[in-house]
DRENGU-624656 format. One record per atom (N, C-alpha, C, O): x, y, z. Coordinates in steps of 0.1 Angstrom, whole numbers, plus 5000, padded with zeros to 4 digits. Atoms other than C-alpha are relative to their C-alpha. Example, Ala and Ser with C-alpha at 12.3 -4.5 7.8 and 13.67 -1.06 7.14 Angstrom:
<lumlos>
500949885000 512349555078 500950125000 501950125007 499149895000 513749895071 499250115008 499750225009 
</lumlos>
This chain:
<lumlos>
498750045007 504051055494 499749884991 500049874979 500350125008 502950705484 499050024989 499249964978 501049985010 499950825465 500650084988 500350054977 499349925011 502151075445 500949904992 500949924980 499150095008 504550795436 499149914991 499549884980 500950085008 501650575425 499550084988 499450024977 500549915011 500250865405 501050024989 500750024977 498949985009 503650925389 500249874991 500449884979 499950135007 503850555380 498949984990 499149944978 501250015009 500350565365 500250094988 499950054977 499849915011 501250875344 501049954990 500849954978 498950055009 504450725331 499549874992 499849864980 500650125006 502650395324 499050044989 499049984978 501049965010 499850575306 500750064988 500350044976 499249945011 502450775285 500649894992 500649894979 499450125008 504250445276 498949934992 499249894981 501150075008 500850295266 499650084988 499350034977 500449915011 500050605245 501049994989 500749984977 498950015010 503450585228 499949874992 500149864980 500150135006 503050215222 498850004990 498949944979 501250005009 499550275207 500350084988 499950054977 499749925012 500850555185 500949934990 500849944978 499050075009 503750345172 499249894993 499549864981 500850115007 501250055165 499250064989 499050014978 500949935010 498950305147 500950044988 500450034977 499149965011 501950435127 500349884992 500449904979 499650125008 502850085117 498849964991 498949924980 501250035008 499250025106 499850104988 499550064977 500149905011 499250355086 501149974990 500849984978 499050035010 502550255070 499649884992 499849874980 500550125008 501149915061 498950034991 498849994979 501149955009 498050085047 500650074988 500150054977 499449925011 500250315026 500749904991 500549914978 499350095008 502350025014 499049914992 499249894980 501050085007 499249825005 499350084989 499150034978 500649915011 497750124986 501050024989 500650014977 499049995011 501050174967 500149874992 500349874980 500050135007 501149804960 498849984991 498949924980 501250015009 497549814947 500250084987 499850034976 499849925012 498450094923 501049934991 500949934979 498950075008 501649904912 499449884994 499749854982 500650125006 499649584907 499150044988 499049974978 500949965011 497049774886 500850044988 500550014977 499149965011 499849934866 500649884993 500649874981 499450125006 501549594861 499049924992 499349874981 501150075007 498249434852 499750064986 499649994976 500349935013 497549694825 501249984990 501049964978 498850015009 501149674812 500049864994 500349844983 500050145005 500849294810 498949984990 499149904980 501150015010 497549324792 500450064987 500250004977 499649935012 499049564767 501049904993 501049894981 499050095006 501949314762 499349884994 499749834983 500750125005 499449024757 499350044987 499349964977 500749955013 497549234731 501150014989 500849974978 499049995010 500849304713 500449864995 500549844983 499650135004 501848934714 498949934991 499249874981 501050065008 498448834701 499950064986 499749994976 500049935013 498649094673 501149954991 501049934979 498950055007 502048964663 499749864995 500149824984 500450145004 500748604662 499150014988 499349944978 500949985011 497948724639 500750044988 500550004977 499249955012 500448914617 500849894994 501049884982 499250115006 502648604613 499149904993 499449854982 500950095007 499548394604 499650074987 499550004976 500449935012 498548664579 501250004990 501049994978 498849995009 502148684565 500149864993 500549854982 499950135006 502148304560 499049984988 499349934978 501050015010 498948324541 500350094988 500050054977 499649915011 500248614521 501149954991 501249984979 498850055008 503448434510 499549924988 500049944977 500450085011 501548184489 499450084989 499650054977 500649925010 499548454472 501150084992 501150094980 498949935006 502748654465 500849924991 501249964980 499250095008 504548354451 499249974987 499849954976 500950035012 501548284427 499950124991 499850114979 500349885008 501048644416 501150105002 501250175012 498849914999 504248844410 499650144999 500450235003 500449865000 502249154404 499650065013 499550195014 500349954986 501349184441 501350065006 502450025004 498849934993 503549414462 500549915011 499949885021 499450094990 505949194481 501150075008 501950015015 499049934993 507949474496 499949995016 500850025023 500250014986 506449414531 500249865006 499949845018 499950134996 507249044533 501449954997 502049984986 498750075003 510548854537 499749855002 499249805012 500250145000 510448484528 501349934994 501649954983 498850075004 513548264527 499849865002 499549815013 500250154999 513247894519 501249934995 501749944984 498850085002 516147654521 501250084996 502050054987 498949915002 518547934521 499950094988 500850174985 500249915012 517148104490 498950105002 497850075007 501049894997 515348434492 499050004989 499350014977 501150005009 511948414476 499350134999 498950184989 500649874999 510448734488 500850095009 501350055019 500349945013 510949014481 501049954990 502249924993 499250075010 512248884448 501350084997 501350204994 498849935002 515948964444 500649984986 500149904979 499350035012 518348984415 500949885003 501249845014 499150114999 520648694408 501450055005 501850165002 498749964994 524048704427 501149944992 502249994991 499050075007 525948464406 499649994985 498449964982 500350015014 526248464368 500049864995 500849784998 500150145006 525148154349 499750014986 499350114981 500350005014 524848054313 498749944997 498249865005 499549915011 523348114288 499750155004 498950185013 500249864998 523548494288 498850054993 498750034981 501349965007 520048634282 500250104989 499550104979 499849905010 521348934263 500649944987 500249984976 499450075012 523448714240 498949924993 498849924981 501150075007 520348494234 499150094992 498750064981 500949915006 518248794226 500650054987 500050064977 499449945012 520748944201 500349894990 500349924978 499850105010 521548614185 498849974992 499049934980 501350025008 517948574175 499750124991 499250104980 500349885008 517648934163 501050014988 500650054977 499049995010 520848914143 500549864996 501349805004 499650145004 521448584123 501549994999 502149885001 498550015001 525148674119 500749985013 501849945014 499450024986 525648654157 500149865002 499249784999 499850144997 527048334169 499049955010 498650035019 500950054990 524748104189 500649995014 501949985015 499550024986 525048084227 500749875001 500349774995 499250134999 527547824238 499449925011 498649965019 500350104990 527047514259 498549985001 497949975012 501550035000 523347454249 499849854999 500549794991 500450145001 521847114255 499149984988 498750084981 500850045011 519746934230 498650075000 498150114989 501349944999 516447074243 500150154996 499250204990 499949865003 517647434241 500350024985 499850114979 499749995014 519047374206 498849984992 498650044982 501250025007 515747234196 499150125000 498550164990 500849884998 513947544210 500650114991 499850194986 499449905008 516447764193 499749994985 499550094978 500350025014 515847604160 498550044997 498350094986 501449965002 512047654164 499950154999 499250204990 500049855001 512648024171 500550054987 500050154981 499349965012 514948064141 499049984988 499050064978 501050035011 512347894118 498950105000 498550154989 501149905000 509548124130 500550134996 499750204989 499549865004 511748434126 500250004985 500050114979 499850005014 512648324091 498750024992 498650104983 501349985007 508948294081 499550145002 498950204993 500549874998 508148624097 500850104991 500150194985 499349905008 510948814079 499749984985 499850084978 500350025014 510048654046 498550024997 498050004986 501549985001 506348734052 499349884994 498449894986 500650135004 505448374047 498849985009 498849915019 501249994991 501948424060 499549865003 499149845015 500550134998 500848064057 500849925010 500349835017 499150084991 503847934077 500250075014 500750005023 499749934987 504048194105 499249955011 499749915022 500850054989 501048074125 500349865004 500449845016 499650144996 502047704124 501350005008 501549935017 498750004994 505547794134 499850055015 500450005024 500249954987 504348004164 499349905009 499649895021 500750104992 501847734175 501049895004 500949835015 499050104996 504747484174 500850055012 501149975021 499249944988 506747714197 499249995013 499749955023 500850004988 503847754221 499849865005 499849845018 500250144995 503247384222 501349955006 501249885017 498750054995 506947314228 500250075014 500750005023 499949934988 506847574256 499149945011 499549935023 500950064990 503847414272 500449865004 500149815015 499650144996 505447064271 501350005007 501549925016 498750004994 508947154281 500350135007 500250245001 499649874993 510047404308 501550005000 502249925006 498649995002 513447524300 500550125009 499750195015 499449894992 515847774317 499450134995 499550174984 500649875003 514148114319 501050104994 500750194987 499049915005 517448274311 500149994985 500750074978 500050025015 517048134276 498650024995 498450084984 501349995005 513348114273 499450144999 498950184988 500549875000 512348464283 500650104989 499950164982 499449915010 514848654261 499749954985 499650034976 500350065013 514048414232 498650054995 498450094984 501449965004 510248494233 500050154998 499350204989 500049855002 511048864237 500550044987 500050124980 499449975013 513248864206 499049964989 498950034979 500950045010 510648664187 498950104998 498550144987 501149905000 507848914196 500550134994 499850204987 499549885005 510149204188 500150004984 499750094977 499950015014 510849074153 498649994993 498350054983 501450025005 507148974148 499450144999 498650174990 500649865000 506149334158 500650094990 500050184985 499349915009 508749484135 499649964985 499450054977 500150055014 508249274103 498649954997 498249944985 501350065003 504749134107 498950095006 499150205011 501149934994 501349234119 499349905010 498349845007 500550094990 500749034151 498650045005 498350165006 501349974994 497249004165 500150065014 500950005022 499849934987 496749234195 499649905011 500349905022 500350104989 495048954215 501149905002 501449865013 498950104999 497848714207 501250075008 501750005017 498949934993 500448974219 499650025015 500550005023 500449994986 498449034251 500149875007 500549875019 500050134993 498248664258 501549975003 501949925014 498650044999 501948614252 500850095010 501650045018 499349914991 503148924271 499450015014 500250025023 500649984987 500648954299 499149885005 499449845017 501050094995 497848704302 500449855001 500149785011 499650145001 499448374292 498949914995 497849964992 501050105006 497648054281 499749915012 500549865020 500550094989 495547834304 498950075008 498650195005 501049944992 492847894330 500650085012 501850095013 499549914989 492948114361 500849925010 501849975016 499450074989 493847834385 501449944995 502249915004 498750065004 496647684363 500350054986 499650034976 499549945013 498647864336 500949904993 501949854999 499150095008 500047644309 501350074996 502450024997 498949915004 502147924295 499850145007 498750195006 500149874993 502848234316 500450114991 501350104983 499649885008 502948584301 501450055004 501950025015 498649954998 506348754297 500150095013 501150075021 499949914989 505649024323 500049925014 501049935021 499950084988 504748784352 501149905001 501749875011 498950105001 507248524340 501350075004 502150015012 498749934997 510148774342 500050045015 501050035021 500149964986 508948904376 500249885009 500949895019 499950124992 508648554390 501449945000 501949885010 498650055001 512148464378 501150115001 502250094995 499049894998 513848784388 501349955006 502450015003 498750054994 516348594409 500949924991 501949874996 499150085009 517648414378 500850104992 501750064984 499449905009 518848744362 500950105009 500550145020 499349884994 521548994371 499250124997 498350134989 500849875001 520349344375 500050064986 498950094982 499949945014 521549464341 499249924990 498549974981 500750095009 520049164324 498550025002 497750034993 501449984997 516749204342 499450134995 498450144989 500549875005 516449574334 500050014985 499150074979 500050005014 517349514298 498849934994 498149984985 501250085005 514549254293 498850085004 497850084996 501249934997 512049464312 499850124991 498650154987 500249895009 512749754289 499449964987 498650024981 500550055013 512149544258 498549965002 497749994993 501450044998 508949404273 499150125001 498050114996 500849884998 507649744283 499850074986 498750134983 500149945013 508349874248 499049924991 498149984984 501050085008 506349584232 498650035006 497750044998 501349984993 503549634258 499450144995 498250154992 500449875004 503350004250 499650014985 498650074982 500250005015 503449944212 498649944997 497949984988 501350075003 500449704214 498950025010 498049945012 501149964990 498449884241 499749895010 498649865014 500250104989 499049614267 500450075013 501550135014 499749944987 498949734304 501349965006 501649845006 498750034994 502349754320 500350085012 501550085017 499749914989 501950004348 500449925013 501449955020 499750084989 501849734375 501349934999 502149925008 498750075003 504749554359 501150105002 502150075008 498949894999 506749884358 500250035015 501350055020 499949984986 505949944395 500849895008 501649925016 499250114993 507249604405 501450004996 502349975004 498649995004 510349654384 500750115007 501950095011 499349894993 511049984400 500049995015 500550085022 500150024985 510349854435 501449995005 502349925000 498750004994 513349914458 500349865005 499549795012 499550144997 515349594463 500550015015 501450095018 499650024986 515749494500 501249915001 501149804997 498850084999 519249374508 499949935013 499949995024 500150084988 518949084532 501349925002 501849874992 498750084997 522048924549 499749854997 498649804998 500150145002 522748564542 499449925011 498649835009 500550064988 521848464577 499350105009 499850155019 500749904992 519248704590 499749965014 499349845016 500250044986 518848714628 498550005003 497850094998 501450004996 515548614642 499850115011 500750145018 500349894991 513748884663 499850134992 499450134981 500149875007 513749254655 501350034993 502350034999 498849965008 516049364627 499750134993 498550164990 500249885007 516649684609 500749984986 501949974986 499550025014 517049644571 499650124993 498450164991 500249885008 517449954550 499250105008 498350165003 500649914991 516450164580 498549985003 497850075007 501450034997 513149984583 500049885010 500849795009 500050114990 512149764613 499249884995 498149894990 500650135004 511349404605 500049905011 500849915020 500150114990 510249114626 500049874993 499249844984 499850135008 511448774615 500149895010 500549905021 499950134993 511248414627 500549894991 500349904979 499550115007 512848094617 499349875005 499449855017 500650134995 510947754618 501149895001 502249924996 499050114999 512747424625 500649964987 501749914986 499450045013 513147364588 500950114994 501550094984 499149905005 515147684584 499350104992 500050194987 500749915008 512447874566 499850135008 499450135020 500049874994 512648254574 498750074995 498550084983 501249925004 509448464575 500150135008 500350135020 499949874993 509448834583 499050104993 498550084982 500849895005 507349144579 500450135007 501050135017 499749874995 507549514585 499250035013 498149985014 500749974987 506749644620 500150155001 501250215001 500149864996 505650004628 499750015014 498649985018 500249994985 506150054665 498950105003 498150085012 501049904997 504050364664 498649954997 497649985004 501350055004 501250184646 499649895010 498449895014 500350104990 501449894671 499550075013 498550035019 500449934988 501250144700 498650064998 497850055007 501349955003 498250314684 498949905001 497849925006 501050115001 496449984678 499749955015 498549935018 500150044987 497049874714 499250105009 498350075016 500649904993 495950204728 498550014996 497650035005 501450005004 492750204707 499249885005 498149905009 500750124995 491949844717 499750025015 498649995019 500249994985 492349914755 499050115003 498350105013 501049904998 490250234752 498649944997 497649975003 501350065004 487550034734 499449915010 498249915012 500550104990 487349764761 499950075014 499550005023 500249934988 487350034788 501149995011 500850025022 498950014991 490649954804 500750135003 501350155014 499449874998 492050304799 499050104995 498150074987 500849905004 490450634794 500650094989 501850064985 499549925011 490850904767 501350075004 502150094995 498849934996 493451084787 501249915002 502449965003 498950094998 495550774792 500749974987 500149984976 499250035012 498350674768 500749875002 501149835013 499150115001 500250364758 501450054995 501450104984 498649965004 504050434757 500949884996 500749775001 499050105003 506850244741 501450055003 501750175000 498649964996 510450254754 501049904994 500849784996 499050095007 513350114733 500849925011 501249985021 499150084992 515349834749 501049924990 500749914978 499150075008 518349634737 500149865006 500349845018 499950144996 518549254738 501449954998 502150014989 498750075002 521649044742 499949924987 498949854985 500150085013 522548874709 499949855003 499449784995 500150144996 522748544728 498749965007 498549855011 501250024993 519348584744 499049904992 498849924980 500950095006 516948294737 498650055000 498150085011 501449955001 513448394725 499249884996 499449834985 500750125002 510948114727 498950014989 498549914983 501249985009 508148264706 500250134992 500650234998 499849885008 508148514677 499250125006 499650245004 500749884995 505548724696 500750075011 500450185014 499149944990 508248794722 501150094993 501950155000 498949935007 510448954695 499650155000 498750194993 500349864999 510449324704 501250075006 501950015014 498949934994 513049584711 499550135007 500150235007 500649894992 510749804732 499149945011 498749835010 500950044989 508749784764 498750094998 498750204993 501349945000 505049874767 499650055014 499849975023 500449954987 503850094796 498850094998 498650164988 501249915000 500550274804 500350125008 500850125020 499849874993 500750634813 498650065002 497950094993 501349954997 497750774831 500150105012 500750075022 500049914988 497251084853 499349955012 499550005023 500850054988 494850884875 501049945010 500849965022 499150074990 497750684890 500850115007 501150105019 499349894994 499751004896 499250075011 499750105022 500949944990 496751154914 499849905012 499849955023 500150094989 496250834934 501249995009 501150005021 498750004992 499950824944 500150125008 500550125020 499949884992 499751184954 499150005012 499550055023 501050014989 496651124975 500549915011 500449945023 499550094990 498250824992 501150065008 501150055020 498949944992 501351015001 499550125009 500050135020 500549894992 499351315013 499349955012 499550005023 500750064988 497151095035 501049955010 500949965022 499050064991 500250925049 500750115007 500950105019 499349894994 501951255056 499150065011 499550095022 500949944991 498851395073 499849915012 499949965024 500250094989 498251085094 501349995009 501249995021 498750014992 501951065104 500250135008 500750125019 499949874993 501951435113 499150005012 499550055023 501050004988 498851385135 500549915011 500449955023 499550094990 500451095152 501250065007 501350065020 498949944994 503651285158 499650125009 500150135020 500649894991 501651585171 499449955012 499550005023 500650074988 499651355194 501149965010 500949985022 498950054991 502851205207 500750125007 501050125019 499449884994 504351555212 499150065011 499650105022 500949954990 501251675230 500049915013 499949965024 500050104988 501251355252 501250025008 501250035020 498849984993 504851415260 500050135008 500450145020 500149874993 504151785269 499149985012 499450045023 500950024989 501151675291 500749925011 500549955023 499350084990 503351415309 501050095007 501150095019 499149914993 506051675315 499350105009 499850125020 500749914992 503551925328 499449935013 499449985024 500550074989 501951655350 501149975010 500949985022 498950034991 505351555364 500450125007 500850125019 499749884994 506151915370 499050045011 499350085022 501049984990 502851955388 500149915012 500049965023 499850094989 503451645408 501250045009 501250035021 498849964993 506951775417 499750125009 500150125021 500449894992 505452105428 499149965012 499250025023 500950054990 502751925447 500849935011 500549955023 499250064990 505351715464 500850105009 500950085021 499349894992 507352025473 499050065010 499450105021 501049944991 504152175487 499749915012 499649965024 500350094989 503451865508 501149995009 501049995021 498950004991 506951855520 500150125009 500450125021 500049884993 506752215530 498950005011 499150045022 501150014990 503352155547 500449915011 500149935023 499650094990 504751855565 501050065010 500950055022 499049934991 507752045577 499450115009 499850125020 500749894992 505552335588 499249945011 499349985023 500850074989 503152095607 500949955011 500649965023 499150064989 506051925624 500650115008 500850105020 499349894993 507752255632 499050065010 499350095022 501049944991 504552415646 499549915011 499249965022 500450094990 503552105664 501049995011 500749995023 498950004990 506952095681 500050135008 500250125020 500049874993 506752465689 498850005010 498950075020 501250004991 503252405705 500249905011 499849935022 499950114990 504052075723 500950045011 500650025023 499049974989 507052205742 499550105010 499550075022 500649914990 505452515758 498849955007 498549985018 501250064994 502252325764 500349915011 499749905022 499650094989 504052065784 500550085012 500250055023 499549924989 505852335804 498850075007 498850085020 501149934994 502552525810 499249905008 498749945019 500850104993 500752205821 500749975013 500149965024 499250034987 503552125846 499850115010 499650095022 500249894991 503352475860 498650015005 498450065017 501449994996 499552465861 499749905011 499049935021 500250104989 499652145882 500750045012 500150025023 499349954988 502252295905 499250115007 499150125019 500849894995 500052605908 498849955007 498350015017 501250054994 497052395916 500249955014 499449965023 499750054987 498752225945 500350115010 499950105022 499749894991 499952555959 498850095004 498750155014 501249914998 496552735956 498949925007 497849975009 501050084993 494752455974 499650075013 500450115021 500549934988 492552616001 499650154997 498950215005 500449865004 492152955982 498849994991 498949944980 501350025007 488552965972 499950074986 499450024977 500249925012 488753245946 500849944988 500349964976 499250045011 491453075925 500149854999 500949794992 499950144999 490652715931 499949934986 500649834984 500350075013 489352625895 500950054989 500850004978 499249955011 491952825875 501049904995 501149884983 499050095005 494652565874 499349884992 499849844982 500750115007 492152285864 499550054986 499549974977 500549955013 490752505836 501250024991 501149994979 498849995009 494252575824 500449874995 500749854983 499650145004 495052205824 499149944989 499649884980 501050055010 491852115804 500250074987 500250004976 499849935013 492552385778 501349954994 501449934982 498750065006 496152255775 499849874995 500349834984 500350145005 494851895771 499350014987 499549934978 500749985012 492452015745 500950044988 500949994977 499049965010 495252195727 501049894996 501449884985 499150125003 497551885730 499349904991 499949844982 500850095009 494751675715 500050054985 500149974976 500049945013 494551915686 501449984993 501449954981 498750025006 498351895681 500249864996 500849834986 499950155003 498151515683 499249974987 499749894979 500850035012 495451515657 500750054987 500749994977 499349945012 497451745633 501249904997 501449884985 498950095003 500551515637 499549874994 500149814984 500550135006 498451195631 499550024986 499749944978 500649975014 496651355601 501250014990 501149964979 498849995009 500151435586 500649874997 500949844986 499450135003 501451085591 499149924991 499649854982 501050075008 498250935577 500050054985 499949974976 500049945013 498351175547 501249954992 501149934980 498850045007 501951075539 500249854999 501149804993 499950155000 501350705544 501249955008 501849855004 498850044992 504050685571 499649915012 500549885020 500450084988 501950485596 500149854997 499549814987 499950145001 502850125600 498949935008 498949945020 501250064994 499649935607 500449875007 501149795002 499850124992 499749675635 498749945002 497950005010 501350064999 496849435633 500049905012 500849815013 500250094989 495649265665 498549995002 497850084997 501550014997 492249135676 499550115008 500150155018 500549884993 490049425687 499149955012 498349865010 500950024988 488449425722 499450135003 500150235008 500749874998 485849695724 500050045015 500250165018 500149974986 485649675762 501350075004 501350175012 498749944997 489449745765 500150144995 500650235002 499949865006 489150045741 499250105008 499650215010 500949914992 486250195760 500550035013 500450145018 499449984987 487950145793 501150105000 501250195008 499049905002 490950335781 499550144997 500150245002 500549875003 488850615767 499350065012 499450185014 500749954988 486750645799 501050055010 500750155018 499049954991 490050695818 500550134997 501150205005 499449875005 490950995797 499050104996 499350224994 501049915006 487651145785 499850125009 499450235003 500349884991 487351375816 501050114997 500850235001 499049905003 490451555804 499650094989 500150204987 500449935012 488651675772 498650065001 498350144992 501349944999 485151765784 499550015014 499949935023 500649994987 483251885814 498749935002 498249905013 501250075000 480151705804 500149855004 501249795003 500050144996 479151365817 499849914988 498949934980 500150095012 479751095791 499749865005 500449815013 500450134997 477950765793 500249914987 499549934977 499750095011 479450495770 499549865003 499949805013 500650144998 477450175767 500549914989 500549944977 499550105010 478949865750 499049895000 498849835011 500950115002 476549605737 500749894992 501549914983 499550125007 477349255724 501550024996 501850024984 498649965003 481049335727 500949884994 502049904990 499350115005 482048985715 499549964987 498449914986 500550035013 481848935678 500249864996 501249805001 499850145004 481348595662 501249994990 501849884989 498950005009 483948695636 501050105005 500750225004 499049904994 487048855651 500450104990 500650074978 499649895008 488049195638 501450045005 501650065017 498749964996 491749275637 500350154995 499950194984 499749865004 493049635637 501150055009 501549995019 499049934992 495549885652 499250075011 498450165009 500749954988 494249955687 500350155002 499450225006 499749864998 496050285689 499250094991 498750194995 500849925010 494450415657 498549995003 497950105001 501450014998 491050285666 499650085013 498550145014 500249914988 491350455700 499950144996 499050225001 500049875005 492150775682 498750034993 498150144994 501349985008 489150725659 498950025010 498150115008 501249984991 486750675688 500150135008 499150195011 499949874993 488250975707 499550114992 498850204997 500549895008 487551195677 498449994999 497850104999 501550015001 483951055674 499450055013 498450125013 500649964987 483351105712 500250155002 499250215007 499849854999 484851465711 498950074992 498350174997 501149945009 482451545682 498649995007 497850085007 501350024993 479551395702 499850095012 498750145015 500149914988 480451605732 499950154995 499150225001 500049865005 481051935712 498650034994 498050144997 501349975008 477851905690 498949935007 498349845001 501150064992 475351815717 499450105010 500250185017 500749914991 472752005737 499749945014 499250015023 500450074988 472251745764 501150015011 502350035008 499150004990 473851745798 500849875001 502049865004 499350135000 474651375796 500149954985 499249954977 499750055014 476351245764 499849855000 500649785007 500350145000 474950905756 500649944987 500249984976 499350075011 477150685734 499849855001 500049805011 500150145000 476550335723 500949944989 501049994978 499050065009 479150105707 499649855000 499549795011 500350155001 478349745695 500349954986 500550034976 499750065013 479049505667 498750004992 497649984998 501250005009 476649515637 499449865000 500249765001 500650135000 474149235636 499749954986 499549834984 500450045014 473549235598 501250004991 501149974979 498949995008 477049285585 501349955007 501549985019 498850054994 480349105591 501150115001 501050214993 498949904999 483449305603 499550145001 500050234994 500649864999 481349605613 499750035014 499349955022 500349944987 481049825644 499150124998 499450204989 500949885001 478250075650 500350095012 500550045023 499849904989 478750395670 498850104998 498550154988 501149905001 475750615679 500150095012 500650065023 500049904989 475250935700 498650075000 497750044992 501349934999 472451175710 500350154997 499850245004 499649865004 474051485693 499050074992 497850034991 500949925008 472651745670 499449924987 498349954983 500350065013 472551515640 500550084988 500950194989 499449945012 473751585604 499049994989 498449884987 500950015011 471651675574 500649904990 501849894988 499650115009 471651405548 500950044988 501849974984 499249955012 473151625520 501550025005 502350054996 498649984995 476251665543 500749875004 501849875009 499450134994 476851295551 501349974994 502249915000 498750035006 479751265526 500950125002 502150095003 499149884999 481051625529 500850005013 501950055013 499449984987 481751595566 501349925002 502149955011 498850084999 484551335560 501250064992 502350004991 498949945007 486551575538 500950085009 500650125020 499049934992 489751735550 499650155003 499250224994 500349874995 489152055571 498650054997 498350174998 501449965003 485452055563 499350015014 499449935022 500849974988 483152205590 498650054996 498550124986 501449955003 479352265591 499950135009 499950125021 500149874993 478952635601 498550045000 498250144993 501449954999 475252655610 499950075014 500850085021 500249924987 473652835640 500449915012 500849975022 499750084988 474152535663 501549985002 501949965013 498650045000 477852475654 500950124999 502150105000 499149895003 479152825647 500950035012 502050075010 499249964988 480352885683 500949895005 501749915014 499150114995 482052545686 501350004993 501450024980 498750005006 485752545681 500349864993 499849764998 499650135007 487252285657 500950034989 501150144983 499049995012 489852215630 499549944988 500049964977 500550075012 487752005606 500849884997 500849834985 499150125002 490251715610 499449875006 499949765002 500550114992 488251485633 499549884991 500149784991 500550115009 486151285608 500949974988 500949864984 499050035011 488851325581 501049895005 501449804997 499050104995 491251135604 499349865002 499949764999 500750125000 488550875610 499949934987 500149814986 500050065013 488150825573 501349944996 501449834990 498650055004 491950785568 500349885008 501049795002 499750124992 492150535597 499349884994 499949774993 500750125006 489450315582 500549964986 500549854983 499450035013 490950345547 501349925002 501649834994 498850084997 494250225562 499749865004 500549775002 500550144996 492349925576 499449934988 498949814990 500650065012 491049855541 498550005001 497849924994 501449994998 487549955552 499550144997 500150224990 500549875003 485350265553 499150035013 498749955020 500949954990 483250475577 499050094993 499350174984 501049935006 479950625568 498850025010 498749955020 501249974991 476750775584 498949914995 498549924984 501050095004 474150505584 498650075003 497650044996 501349934996 471450725601 500350125008 501350125016 499749884993 471251075614 498750095000 498150114990 501149914999 468451305627 500250095012 501350095018 499949914989 467751555655 500349935013 500749995023 499850084988 468051275681 501449945001 501849895011 498750055000 471551185671 500449944987 499749944977 499450065012 473751005646 500549865002 500949835013 499550145000 474650645638 501149984989 500849994978 498950025009 478050575623 500349854999 500149785009 499650145002 479150245608 501549994996 501950074987 498550035004 482850125607 500149864994 500049775002 499950135007 483149855581 501549974997 502150054990 498650045002 486549675581 500149914989 499249834985 499750095011 488149495553 500349865005 500449845018 499850144996 488649115554 501449995007 502450045001 498750014993 491349035580 500449865001 501549835007 
</lumlos>
C-alpha cells in the first residue's frame, strides 16, 4: 500500500515535471520565433531606412545641382528652364513668366510710333528715353532717305548709347526691333550686323555689352504681357528668317508652356500643372524647386541597392503614397516626400513562412508529447489502481483463508491433545496424537508466515526498536523448536555481547531466526542440525548465522530471497515449502533499514549476514 502511494506520487511528480519542462520549452520556442520574426523585421526596416537615406542623399544632390543650374539659366535664356522653379524676393525668375501688371510705355505703341511718323509719341517718357527716341528717329530718317554716309554713324551712335545707358526693355526692345524692320525694308543691312544685333550681341563671351534681341527678349519676358511678348517674338522671328539668322531655339523657348506658380508656393511636395515638384525655401525667402519623378526615383534607388548587393534581381523597391498634414514641420528638404519607400522581396516571405512552419511543427510536437505523457500517466494510474485492487483482493483472500485455517487447526490441536491423554498406555496409537500436533504446528507456522508476509508487504507493521539480546532470542527459540522438527537442533551463540548495541523488533527478529532455522532443518542431511549465531567481527551492526545444511549455489544467492521462490533440485524436491521464508527475512531486514545476504555457501553449509541500519 505504502509503496503504491509513493509510486503514485512519483508518477504525478514526474508528469508535473514533464509538463513544466514542456511549458518551458514552448516558451523558448516562442521566444525563438519572436526573435526570428524580429530579425526579419529589423532586416526589413534596415533596408527600408537605407532606401530612405539613398533617397534623401539624391534629393540633396538634386538641390545642389538645381542651385548650380539656376545661375546658368539666368545667364543663358536659351537653356530649357521648364524643370526649375526659382523665386527671389517674391519675384519669379524661373521659369520666366509673363508680366502680370501693365506698365508704361506700351511696347506695341513704341514699335508702331517708330514705323509710322504720323503716330504720336509714347507718353510719360523721361529725358533719357526721349534722347534714345530721337536717335532712333534720326537713324530711321537716314535709312528711308537712303543717306548712305549717315546711316552707319547714326546706328553706331545708337549702339554706343545702348552700351552706355540701360533703359526700360519695354521701350528698348521694340525700338530696336522697329529700327531693324525699317532698315531691312528700305536698306541693305549687313548680315553679320543683323546677326549681332538680333542674336549674338556685342562684347565677349563672359560679358555682353549689348545683348542680342532674341536673348534680351527671353531674359525680360517678365516685363511684357503675353500679347506684347508674342507680338515682339513674331517680329524678331520674321527678321531672323529673312536674314538667315537661327531662331529655332528662340522659338522653342517662346512656345514653352508657361508654369503657373501661386504667389506663396508651399514648401515640400507640390503638384503644379499635374506635375510633381519639390520645393524649399531658405531663410531669405528664396524658393528653389525642381521636377520629381517618383517612378524614376524608385528605379534609381532600386538600381543602386542592387549594385551594392543589398537586394537581388527578384527584389523590388516600392513607393506608397502618403498625405502630410499642412501644419507638419519638415526640417530638411530631403524629407519632402509624399510617399513611403519599402523593399519587397520573396526571400522575407519564404523566411517568415519557414519560421511559422517550424513554430507550428515544434508546438505540435510539444502538444503531442504532453498528450502522450498524459495518456501514459492515466494508464499508469489505472494500472496502479488495478494493482491496488489486486493487492486488496489478495490481502482479503489471505486473511480469509488464514482465518479459515487457523480456527479448525486450533480445534484439531485441542482434540489431538485430548486424544493423546486418553490413549496413554495404548502402544499402537501412542505417537498418533503427537504427530497430529506437530503437523498442526507446522501448518500454524505456515499460516503465521502468510499473515506476517501480508502485513510486511502492505507496510502495516509498526516497528518497535529495543536493544537486541541474542541469548534471549535463542532461548525463546529453543523452547519452541521441538514443535517444528523431529531432528536435534544445536544452536551455539558466540560473543553474544556486541560492542555497539543493535536495536530491533525482537518479535520480528525471532520470526526471522525461526525461518532460517526451519530452512536449516528442512534442507539438511545430518541427524544433528548445527547452527551458530554471533556478532560479526569486521562489520558494525551485523549478526552472522551459519548452519551445516545443503548449501546454495552461488548463482542462486540473490534469487532465493524473492517472493515464492524455491530451488527444485534433487535434494530439495521432496521438501515441502511455500517459498516465503527467506522473502520474509528480506522484508524484516528491509524494515530495519538493513539487508540480509549470503556471505558464504557450499556443501558444508551456508553463512548468512544480517546487516542492520544505523540505530
